[in-house]
N, C-alpha and C positions, 0 to 999 in steps of 0.2 A: 755094315752100311757101304756101299762103292762111294769113293773121294771121289769128289768133282776135282780130283788132277786128275782122276782116272777118264772122266768121261769127252766122249769125242763131240761135236757141235750141236748134234742134233740132238743128244742127251741133256745137255745144258739148257739149250733152246726149249726142251720139253718140256723140262723140271724147270723152266724161270715161267714158262705159261703157266703152269697149276697155280705155282706161287702166288701169281701175283694177281690169279685172278682171286686167292685166298687170301689175300691183301687188302684187296677192294671191299670183300665182306668183312672185313673190320674194320675198318673205317668207314665203313655204312652203319657202324654201332654206336658211333658219336663217343667212344670211352675219356674219361677225363683221368688218368692216373700219374702224375706226380715222385717224381726218383732223383728229383735234382739233388737235394742236400741230405744227409744223413742225421734227422731231425729225429726223435723218440716219437712213438707210435703214441696215440689217447692212452691206451692200455697200459704204456711201462709208464709217464706219466699221472695214470691214479695210482701209480704201485706208492706214489710217494704222497698222498694225501694227506696220512695221517698228519705229517709233520707240522702239518697249519693250527693240530690240534694242541701239539706239544707244548706251546708255551703262548699263553694269554693272558687275560685282562689280573687275572690270580692268581697269575706265576712268580716264584720267588728267580727274576730275572740275574741274579747273583753266579760267575760260573765259583767254579769248586775252590778257589782262592779267595773269594769275595769277594771279588772286583765286581760293580753294578756296570751289567751291558746297556744299560741305556744311555751312558756316562761317556764321555770320554776316556781313552787309554787302551793300554793293551795292542799297541799298533802293528805290533807282529802277527795278532790274532789270540784269541781265548787259549788257553791251556789245555785244554780238551778239546777244543778244534785240530790245535798244532799238533797233538799226540794223536787224532784220528786219519789226519791225513798223512802226518810220520808215517805211520803202519801201511794206508795205503801204499805209500809209496817206497817202502822200505828202507827207509832213512831214519834217523835220529830228529828226537820234535828240537832238540836245536837248527837243525840243517834248513826249518821248514819256516818260510813266512808266510801267511794266511792272507790274502786278497777277495776283491768281490766275485761277480760269478763267473768270471772270462777270463779262461789262461791266455786267452789269445790278447787281450789287451796287457798282460804282463810281460809277454814275448815281444809286444812292438814299442813299451815302456821302455823295456833293455838295448832294444834298435837305435829306439829317439834318444835316450840316453847316451850311450854307446857315439853318436851323432857327434853333440851338442856336447858333452862331458869325457868322453873318452872312457876307457877301460882300466881301473886301477893306475889313476894316475897317465894312462896313456897318453897320445895325442888326440886332441876329438877327431871321428874322423872326417866330419865335415871341411876340416883342415888338410886332409891328405888328398891327393892327387887322385887316387884309385882305391876306392874298397871295393873286394870281391867275396861272393858267400857259395855254398857249395851246395848245389840243390839235388838228391838222391830224384831219379826220375822214373816209373811214374811218383807222385810227390803232392803234397798238400796245397792247393791251392791257395788258402787265405796264406799261409806261409810265405807264399812267393810272391803277395799282394804286397807284404808287406815293406821285402829290401826292395820291389820295383818303387817302390812310395818315394824312398829314401833314396830312389839314383843307386842302387847299390847293384853293380854287375853281376848277374847269376849265371852258373858256370853248371852244366849237367853232367851229373855222375850216373849212372847208369845203375839198378838194383838186380842184383845179384838174386839167386834164393835164399841166401843166408845173410842179405843186407848188401849195401852200401859196396862200390867195389873200391873194396880200402886198396890195395898196387895207386890206383889214382886217385883217393885222398887222400897220401898220405905223398905222395910226388906235389901237391899244389900246395899242401899245408905245413911240409916239412921246406919247401926250397923257395915257396913266392910268402914273403911278407904283408904282401896287401891279399891274401886271406885271410877274414879277418873272423870266419864263421860258418860253420854247416847246420842246416836243417835235419832234423833226423827225427821219427815216428818208432821208435827201436821195436815195438809189439805189436802185431796185428798190426802192420803198417797201414797208413792210409792211401796211396786205397788199394795194393796189392795181398794185403793181410798177410804179409813174410814179417815172422819174428830175426831180428837179430841172433846170431850162433852164437857161443861164449868166447870164439875168436875173435870174431867180427869188432865185439863190443872190449876183449883186452887189448887189441888194435889202434880202438879210440882211445882209449886210456893210457897208451904208452905213445902218443903220436909227439913231435919233437916240433913245434911247430916254429915256423921263421918269424911269429908276430909274438910277442909276449902281451898282446888283448887279443889274442881269437880265443873263440869262446866255441863248444860245443850245446847248441839249442837242441836238449834231449825234452820233447815232447812227447809225456808220455799216457797220453791220451785216454789209453785201451790196459792200462797195467788189469786191470780188473775184471775185464769185457769178455768173459770167456761163451762159446757157446755150449760144449761139453763137458761134464764132469769130469769122462777119461783122457781127455784130449786136453791138457794144457800148455802151451808154450810157458815156457819161464826164461828170464832173461838175468845174467848177472846185473850186479847194480854198480852204474857207470861212477856213483860217485866213490864207493868203494874202493873201485878197479884203479882209478887218478887218482886216492890217496896214495895206495900200492903203490902205485907207478912215479908219486915225487908231482905227481900234477892235480893237486887237491882244488885248485879254482881256475881251471880248467873247464868245466861245465855249468851249464843251470839248466835245472830239470824243473818241471810243468806238469800239472796234472788241475783236475777239475770233477767234479758234480755234474759238470750239463749234460752229459748222457745219464747220470747215475739218479737224480732230482729230481729240478728245475733248470731246462735249459738257458733261463731268461732271473733262474731268483737259485744260484745257487751259488758253490764255492770253489776259488781256487786258491793254490799254491805252487808258492815257488821250493825246489829245494837244491842248494847250494852248500860249497864248505863256508863255515865256522866267518872265516876273514870277507867271503862275498857277498854275507848276510849280515853281518856288522855295516860295512862299505852302502849298499843298498838299505839296512835301515834309517839311516844317517840321512839320505834321499828323501826317504817314506816323509821323514819326520818334517819336509820341509812341503813336500807337497800334497800329505794326507793329515788329519790327526785320527785316524785312521776309517778302517773295512766295517761291514754292517756288521757289530758282533752280536745283533738280537738274531740274525741268521745264522751267527756261526753256532750259536746258543744249540737251536733250533736242528741243524743239522746233529749235535752232539749226544744231542738227547734222544732226538729219534733213533742212532745208530748206536747208541752207546760205545761201541767197542769195532773193532775189525772183524771178530767173529760173525758177528751182527750183520755187518757190511757186505761180507760175502754172501753170505744166507741170503740173505736181497739178493744181490745180482745171480742168482741161482735162477729167481723168480724173472729177471729181463732175459734171463738167456733161452727160459722157457717159451715165453714171447716171441724172444725172435729167432731164435734155431728153426723152426719151421716156413720163417720168413725165407731164410740165405737159402734153408734146402729145397724151396719151391723153384729159386732159381736156378742154383746147379743137378737138381733134375733134369728140369730142362734143358740145360746145357746136354749131359750126358746121354736124355732122350732124343732130343733133333742137331745137336752137332757134333754128336763123337762120331770120329771118324771121317769126316768130311772134308779134313783139311783148311778150314778155313777158318782158324782161329785157338787161342789156349788162354786159359783160365786155372788159378790159383782155388784152392777149397779151403781159404781157412779156418782157425779152429778158433774165432773170435775176431773181437773189432767191429766195424760198423760196414765195413766195404766189399763187395766184390769188383776183381778187377778183370775184364776182357781184351783180349789185343788179337785184335780184327786183322783183318790181310791187309796190308799199306795201302796208303789211299783210301782207306774204308771208313775208319770212325766216322768220322764227318756224315756221309750218305746214309750210315748206319743210324746214325741219332737224328740227323732231320725226318728219316722215313717211319719213326719211333713217334717223333711229335707230331706227324701229318695220321698217323694212327693212334693219337691221343694221350702218347706216353715221352712223357718228359727227362729226359734224362742230364745228367751234366754235360755240359758243355762238352762237345771233342775238344781237345785243345788243354781244359784247363787244367790236367794233371801236370804239367809241363811250365815251367818259368816264360812269362810273356801270351800262356797262351800259345805256344807251338812247339805242337808234338811233330818232331822231325819224319818220323814217319805214318803219322793220321792212323794210328792205328792202336791207343789208348780209349776206353772208355771205361769208365768208375760208374757203379751198377748198385745203389745207397735202398737196400731195403726193407728198412725199418720203419718208412714214417705209413707205407700203405698197407692195408691186412695183407693177414695169407691169402683170402683169394682171390683180392687185387693183384697182388704180387702173382699168382699162378698166371691171372691172364696177359700181365706184362711181358713176364718172361714169357711167356707163348708170342705176344708182338715181338720182345726182339728180337728169337731166335729167327725168326719169322725172317723179318727185316736183314737179319746176318747172312741169311741164306741168299733172298735174293743179289744182295748187294756182291757176295763172293761169286754167286753166277755171273754176273756182268766181269768181275775181275777174270774170272776164269776165262768167259767169253772175248777178251781184250789180250790174251795174251798172243 
C-alpha cells in the first residue's frame, strides 16, 4: 500500500474524495457505539452472576477463623479474602488491607491523607509551598484528576517501550524534594498496554528520593488480565524489590476486582510494607468500622483460591480477545504502511493506544462521534487534558460486542485516513 506521504496532491485529493463519500454513507446509518470508558461488557459481568448465590440467608456467615461477617471487626479485611488478594498481587497476606469496591477511592484517600496529615510523620503537603507528582504519559486520566483536584503540580514523563523514561524520573525524584509521588500502571499500562521491564522496576526500587515522604503509586489494575495463554507479560514485584533496595516503605500498590467480578460491587486492596500497613490501619480505625465483609466472603467463597481465579480470567480473555483483534486487524488492514500513526499490540489489559499524526487526535475523535462512535476525549490521557502533540487516542474495546467493535474499528480507521489526508495536503 502506497504511503500518503509519497502521494502527490492529485492522488491525495482523489483518495480523500472517495473516503469522504464512504464517510457520508456511514453517517447515514445512525450508529450509536460507545467506547469512552473501559467498562466490562455484559457477557463478562454474566460470568460473575454465580457469586450472588454463594451466600444467602441459609449460609454460615462466619470466616474460617470463626468471625461473623455480619458484625463489626476485621478492619483490614477477612483473612481468606486478604489471602486471595495477596496471591493476586503476589505479596504476603500481612501486606494487604482489603477495602470496598474501588481502588481509585484508596488512591484518593492516600493523597488526601498526605495533604492533611503528611506521610509517616512528615509535614502535611497542604502546608508546603509546592507539591509535585510525576505522570507517565499517555496515562490514566482518573489518576491525573486526583492530583489535579488537590492542586498538585503534574509533570509529564514520556513512556518508552519498557516503561517510563527512568532517566527523567531519577532526575526529578532524586534532586527535587517537592516531588512527592508518581503514578504508575506497571502491567498492561492504561492506555498503551506496555508492561514495565525488570530494569525499570529495579530502577524504581532503587530511587533515592530527595523527599523522605515520596511514594510510588503502583496501580496494578491489570495484574492478571491477560489476553493470551502463550503471550503473558510478567513484571517484578515492586514491594519485594523495594525491600531488597532498602526502600520498603516507598511504594503503595493497588488492585481490585472491578474488571473481574462486578465494577460496582467488587473488592479492592492496598498492598504496602508492614510499617505502612500498621500506620494506615490506625487511620482506618478512625475513618471506618470496616468495609463490606459479606461481599469479601462472597468473593472468597466464589473463587476459593488463586488457581480458580486465574482459570476464571481465561474466560474473560476468551470474551475480550476477539474485540481487541477486531481493532488490531482493522489497523493492519486499513492503516499499515500509510504513515498515518502508530499503535501497540497489547498482550493484556483493557485498552489500545493509537498515536495519530500531530494535531490530528481531536479531529479524529470528533469525526468518529459524528459517525456514531464515541471515544475517550482526545487529551484525556495527559494531565490537565492537554496532549502537547494532540496525537494520542485511547480505544476501549471491552464494552461493545465483537460485531460492534468490527464496525467501530472500520469507522475509526476511515476517520484516521481522512484526517491524515488533510494533514498531508496542508504540509
